[in-house]
N, C-alpha and C positions, 0 to 999 in steps of 0.2 A: 763375338769372341771366336777365334779360330779353333779348330778341333785339336790342334797340338798345343802343348803347354811348354813354355820356355824352360830352359835348364835352371834358371834362377827362381822359379816359382817355389815358394816354401811356406809351410804352415807351422807355426810355433805355438805350443801350448805353454801358458804361463799361469801362475797363481794370481787370481783376481781378488778372492776373499777366502774366508775359512771354508766356504761351501762351493764356490764357483771358480772355474778356470776360464782364462781369457784366451781367445783364439786369434793370434796375429797372422794376417795374410800378407805375404810379400809377393808381388807379381809385377809383370812388365807394364800393365795398364790398369786404369781404374775399372774398365769394363770386365777384365779378368777377375779382379778382386770381388766385384759385385756378383759375378757369375758363381764363383766358388762359395761366396757367402750364402747365396740363395740355394746352392747345391746342398750345403750342410743343413740349412734351415729346413729344406724339404725332407732330407734323409732322416732327420730327428723329429718329425711331426707325426702324430698318431691320433686316430680317432678314439675318443673316449666313448665306448659303445653304450655305457649307461646313460650318458647325456645325449647320445645320438638318437636314441629311441624314446626320448622324453617329449612331452608336449611343448616344452619351452623351445626345443630345437626346431620342431615342426612349425611352430608359430614364429620363428625367427628371433626369439628373445636372446638366445645364447649361441655361441660357436662351439660345436662339440669337438673341434680339433684342439689337441694339446700341443703347444709349441715348446719343445724341450730346449731348443737352441734359441737364444736371444739374438736375433739378427742385428738389431740396433747396436747393442753393446758388445756383440760378438762374444758371448759367454755361454757356458753350459755347466751343469753340475760336475764337480771334479771326478766323481766316480765313473762318468761316461767317457772319459778320455780314451780308454782302450777301445771302446765300441766305435767311437767316431774315427779313431786312428785306423782301425781295421776297415771301416767303411770307405775311407779315403783311399787306402792302399788298393782295395779291390776295384773301386770305380775310377780312380784317378791315379794310376800307378806312376805317372811321371812327376807327381807332386812330391817334393821332399818334405819330410816330417821331422820336427825337432821338439824336444821338451826341455824346459829350463831346469836349473838345479833345484829350484824351489818345488817343482813338481816331482822331480826324480826322488827327492828326499821323502816324499809322502809314500812312495812305493818301495822304499829300501829299508831293510832291517838294520838297526845300529850295529848289530854283530855280523853284518854281511849275510852270507848264506848259512842258515842253520839247517844241517842235514838230518835225515831220519836216524842215522846211527848215533849222533849226539843225543837226540831226543829219546832214543831207546835206553841209553845209559842214564839219562836224566829221569826217565820214568821208573827205572829200577831204584833210584835213590829216593823216590817218593814212598816206597814200601806200600804200594797199592794192594789193599786187602779187603775182600768182601766180608764184612762182619756179620752179615745176615746169614749167608750160606757157608761161611768159613772156608774160603779158598783164596790163594794168592792170584792176583790179576796180572796177566801179561797182555798188553795192548796188541791188537791186530795191526797188520801193516797199514790198512786203510785208515785206522784211527790215528796213527802217527803221521801219515801223509796229510791228513786234515790239519793237524797241529803245525806241521812244517809249512804248508801252503799259507796258513793264516799268518804265521810269523814273518815269512818272507814276502808275502803278497801285500800285507798291511791294509789295503783297501780292496776287499774281495768278497764275493758271495759264493759260498761253497755248497754244492749239491752232494749230499750223501743220503742214500735211500733211507726210508723209514726203517727203524730197527737196526741201523748200522752202528749204534752205540755212540751217538754224537755227544752225549753227556760226559762220557769218559774223556773224550778229546777236549771238551770244554774245561774239564777239571785240570787236565795236564797243562793246557794252554794258560789257564788263569794262574796256576802256580808258577809257571815259567815267567809270565809277565811280572808277577810280584817279585820273584827272586832276581831276575836278570835285568829288568827294565824299570823296576820300581813304579809300576803303573797303579793308578787308582781306577778300578774297573767297574763298569756298569754292564750288567747282563739283563737284557730285556726279554720277557716272555709274554705270550698272549693270554695267560690265565693264572689265577691264584694257585690252582692245582699244580701247574708246572713250576711255579716258584718253589713250592714246598717239595715237589718231587726232585727238582734239581739240587736243592740243598740236602735233602735226604740222601741222594746219590753221592754227593761230595763227602758227606759225613760218614755214612754207614756202608753204602755199596762199595766205596773206594777207600774207606778207612782213614780219611783225613781228620784226625782228631782235633786239629786247630780250626776247623771250619767254623765252629760256633764263635770263636774269637775274631775270625776274619770276615764273616759274612753278615750283612744287614739284609733282612727280608722286608720288602714293602709290598703289601697288597691289602685288600679290604679287611681281612681278619688277622693280619700278621702281628706277632708279639713285639716286633720292632717299630711298629707304627707309633708315632709320637701322639701323646694325648694333647687335648686342648690346653691343659695347664702347662705342659712342657713347652709347647710352642709359644705360649705367652711369656714364659721365663726367658726363652731365647730372644724373643722380640725385645724384652726389657733390656737385654744385654747387647742389643743391636747385632744379633747373630742369626744366621739362617739355619734351617734344618740340616744343611749339608755338613755342618761341623760335627754332627753326631754319627756320621756314616763311617763304617769300617772300611777296610781295604777293598772289599768286594760288595757291591750292592746288587741284589737280585730283586727285580721288580716287574710288575705287569706294566704295559704301556698305559693302561687305564689309570693306574695310580700315579703316573708321571705327568699326564697330559696338562695338568693345571699347576705344576711346579714353576716357580719363577726362574728366569734365565740364570741367576746366580747359582742356583742349585746344581746345574749341569756343568758349570765351569770347573768343578773339582775333578771331573773324570778325564783321564788321559787315554783311556781305551774303552771301546764299546763293543760288546758281543751281542748279536741279535739272534735269539733262538726262534725257530720257525720263521726264518727271514722272509718268506713269501708275504708275510703280513706288512712288509715295508712298502708294499704298493698302496697302503692306506695313508692318507694325508696326515693323520695324527702322529703316527710313528715316524714319518719323514720329518715332521716339525721337531720332534724330540731329538732326532739325530742331528738336525741342523743346529740345535742349541748346544750340543756338545762340542764347542768350538776349540777346546784344548785336546780333543781326541781326533783331530783332523787327520793325523798320520796313522791312526789305527781304528778302523771301523770295519768289522767283518760280520757276516751273517752266515748261518748254517740252516739248511732246510732239506727235506726230502723231496720238495717240489719247487722248482724254479723255472719260469718260462724262458724260452729261447728268444722270442721276438715279441713285438707289440708294445703297447703302452705300459703294461705291467712290468715287462723286462726293463724298459727304460727307467721307470720310477725306482725299481729295486736297485739296479746297477748304479743309477745316478746318486742315490743316497749312500750306498755301500761301496760297490766296486764291481768289476767284471765277474761274470759267472765262470766257474770252473767245476768240472765234474770230478768228484773224488771216487765215488763207487756207486754202482747201480745194483738193483735187486738181483738180477741174474748172476752177477759175479759172486755175491754172497751165498746164493743158493748152491752154485757149483762148488764153492769152498766148504759147504756143509754148515755154514754159520746160520743160515736161515732155512726154514722148512720149505721143501718143494711145494709148488702151488699149481693148481689147474683152474682155468676160467671156464665155467659151464654157462654158455650164453643160451638162454631159453627164450625162444621166439613165440609169442602169443599171436596166433592168426586171428583176423577179424572177418566177419561176414563181408563179402564183396560189395553188397548193396550199400554199406555205410562208409566205405573207405574214402570215397571222394568227399563226403560230408566232413569227415574228420580232418582231412587235409586242408579244408577251407577255414578251419578254426585258427585263432591265434594260439600262441604257446600256452597262455594261462588257461584258456578254455580246454584245450586238448589235455593238458596235464590233469585238470580236474575230472574230466569225464572218463579218462582211461585208468586213473588210479582209484576211482570210486565205483567201479562197476563189478566188483567181486572177483575179478580175474586173479588177483594176488592170492586170494583165499584158495582158489582152485589149484594154483601152482604149489602152494604150501602143502595142500592135501597130497598132491602127486609126489612131492619130495619126501614127505614123511612116510606115506604108505609104501613107497618103493625103497625105503631104507636108505635114501640119500642123506637124510637128516635123522639121526637116531638119539636115543637117550644115553648112548655111550659117548656122545660128543657134546660140545658146547657150540652154540650158534649165535651170531649177531645178525639182526635184521635192521636195515637202515631206511629211514623215511625222511622226507623233506618237511612234512608238517605234523603237528601233534594230533590233529583230528583223525587222520587215517591210521596213525599209530595206535591210538586208543581203540579204534574199531577192530583192528587186527588182533590186539591183545585180548579183547573180549571174546572174539571168535575162537582163537586158538585155545584159550583157557577152557572153553566149553567143549571143543572138539577133541583136544589132545591134552587131557588133564595130567598125563604122566610126566609132562615137562614142568620144570620150575621156571617161572617168568620174572624177568627184571625189567622194569620200565625206566628209561633214562631220557629225560627231556629237560630243557632249560639248563642253567648252570648248577650242577650238583657240587656239593662241597667236597673238599679233599677227604674228609672223614668218611662220607658216604661212598666215594669212589674206592677208598681203601677197604671198606667193609665188603663191598661187592666183589672186589678183586680177590679177597681171601676166600670167600664162599666159592667162587668159580674155579679158582686154582686148585681147590681141594675136593671138587665134585664134578659130576657130569650130568647131562640131561638139562642143562640150563639154556634158556633162550633169552637173549638180551634184545629188547625191542627199543630202538633209540633213534634220535634224529642224527643226521650226518654231522651237524655241528658239535654235538656232545662227544662223539666218538672219534673224530678225525685226529685228535692229538691229546697227549696227556693220559692215555689209557694204557697201562702196562700189564695186560693179562696174557700170559703165555699159553694157557691151556684153552685156546680157542681153535676150533676146527673148520667152521663154516662161516661164510659171510654172504648175506643175501642183500643185493641192491634191489629193494622192493619198489622204489620210485626212481624214475630216471633223472640223471644228472650228467652234464658234460664238463663239470668243473674238475680240472686236473687236480686241484688242491683237495677236494673232497674225495675223489676216487683213489688217488695214490696214497693219501694219508690213511684212508680207511683200510686199504689192502694191508698196510703195515700192521694193523691190529692182529691179523691171523697168521702171519708168517714168522712170528717169533718162535724160536726153538724151544721145544719141551720134550722131555725124555719119553713121554707117553704119546707123542704125536709124530706121525711119519708123513702126513700129507695134509695140506690145507686146500680148501676149495671155495671159489667165489661163484655164486649163482647170480648171474647178471640177467635180470628179467627185462625184456623190452617188448613193446607192442607193435606189431607189423600191420600198418594200414596203408602200405604202399600200393600203388596201382599204375597201370599204363593208361595214358590219356587216349581218347579217340579223336584222331586228327580230322580236320575238315579239308575237303578238297584233296590236293596232292601232298598235304603235309605229312610229317612223320610222327608216329606215337612217341610220347615222352614219359620217362619213368618219374613218378612223383613219390616223394618220401615224406612221411610225417615227422614231427619233432622227435618222437621216441626213437625212431630208426636213425635219424641224424645224430642224436646224442650217443646212441650205441656205436655208430661208426667213429665218433670222436673217441670214445672209450677204447675201441679197438686199437687206435693209434697209440694210446698210452700203454696198452698191453704189449704192443709191438716194440715200443722203445725199450722195454725191459725184457723182451724176448720171452714173455709168459705164454705158455701154450693155451690156445682157445679151442674148446670143443663146442661146436654149434649144434643145438638141439631144437628141432622144430616140433611144435605140438599139433601140426597138421594131422587131421584124422583122429586126434585124441581129444582135443578141446578147441572150441571156437568161441571167442568172446563177442559180445555185442553191446550196444548202448541204446538208451531211449532218446532218439533224435528229437522228438517233439518237446520233451522236457528241456533239453539243452537249448533249443531254439528260443523257447519262452524265457528261460533264465537269461539268455544272451541279450534279448530285447530289453529286459528290465535293467540289466547291468549297463547297457548302452545309454539308456535314459539318465541313469544316476551319474555315469561318467561325464556325460555332456553337461550336467548341472555343475559338477566339480570343476571342469575345465573353464566353464563360464565364470565361476566365482574366482578362479585363479587369475584369469585374464583381467577381470575387473580390478583385482587387488594389484596386479603388476602395473596396469595403466595408471592407477591412483598413485602408486609409489613413484612412477616416472614423472607424473605431473608435479608432485611435491618436490622432487629433485630439481626439475626445471625451474620451479618457483624459487627455490632456495639459491640456485645458481644465479 
């Protein structure tokens, strides 16, 4: 193919199915068509890192590459049209791009462009009123912007920072869709606590008295979940559970994953709360089943990736990413509490730094978080009055084991604090009980896992957040920060204590080589977190414990444990290979 593209080269996006779009390529030659087809195939292919680092990939049993664009059928998920269109425009500016009317309809509001002024008047008509604290609610500009972009964008994933008040936007949006578009709405959340919280917000925080008559709640313990007897009666009448649903269904994806396809056909609009969860296969399958909501699938989240496989999955199922508001904007407006990041570097003895760098992630994580260094840091923070009984603090851990050990230590060393342990899935009742205690007192320390605190926790009277174990997950970090920046009348500043272990060192080159800076996983993960802080323009104060405290580890113990673990891992891999080969032989025999 020549470098130039002829004037008649054109790519047209058309509807192929309820979830897929067809890409039609018109060009001067078959070679050019094949070349453009391969170009798009390559541009929408991503490594699945989870599979990439698995033994199956290393042994050649699987391909870790995810091919989002189907080169044979020339199709891709409908939500990825804007991403592919932008990619083509940037890389092949001479190619003409068109969309058919069937695609244009998916991205066009039936009322054309619904502006924020109209939505402001509509919101007034809803008589939004907080029945809990007794005050009239006036939506912020960013909350109306989110509603406007959802209505006009139709297939879109919207980033609004944690604590931006997304639930109010979802309430206004849902009521708009009921009144003006007569939609039957499905709202999907990741947890039972969020189902109950969202409904409670609709009914009591925003004063929607009809919410009980309009909303069906489905999760493990919900009052609307049908009993076995009720399901049997419906079956006798040849009816499905969907006939019992009200105008709005709020459910966890876990409760939806085994529902039959007919259940989802009643919905003409889908809203996904914490939309970053759409990167998971189960939630994507649920969205695919909502075939009558193809023209309205939106997601809202405080964390949405820009690039990579996660972004492709999320945008493919929902639609293009658009930023509504970031943390710094709301801090500057006085809506959220100002925040400081205090990055605390734990230095290590030079003699063991190279040893640490030779370990894999799992081993490093274990030896650095179990060596007592976190206890010393907490001692320093409390004894220097960085964390006091006049404040409330959250400590976050990856695993339950280290969490329990820290709780035992702090309880004995600093009994003046009140401790709350949060691990596993705690019920909505337990969360609410803890919330009420902490909102009305100080001197509380919550010791929790990242998973339990990253969403569905609405405690405003929190001052400090401690990242006790390292993570580079954008979802965990950004969502967790959202816990401490909520506005409270008795709070003027929130602080994050980001603890990381510095085992970096300079290599000693041989011959005429140059020394090289080596960084361990904890340092690499901290550098990733710094990028998240920079995205939201959060101030970072770096504190080194050089000359104050130096951590160390028992290298002999680690070496012995590693040898034992290797032997056990080798046995497991051998068993898996044997099983895989047996399955392959059976498959060949059946063929």
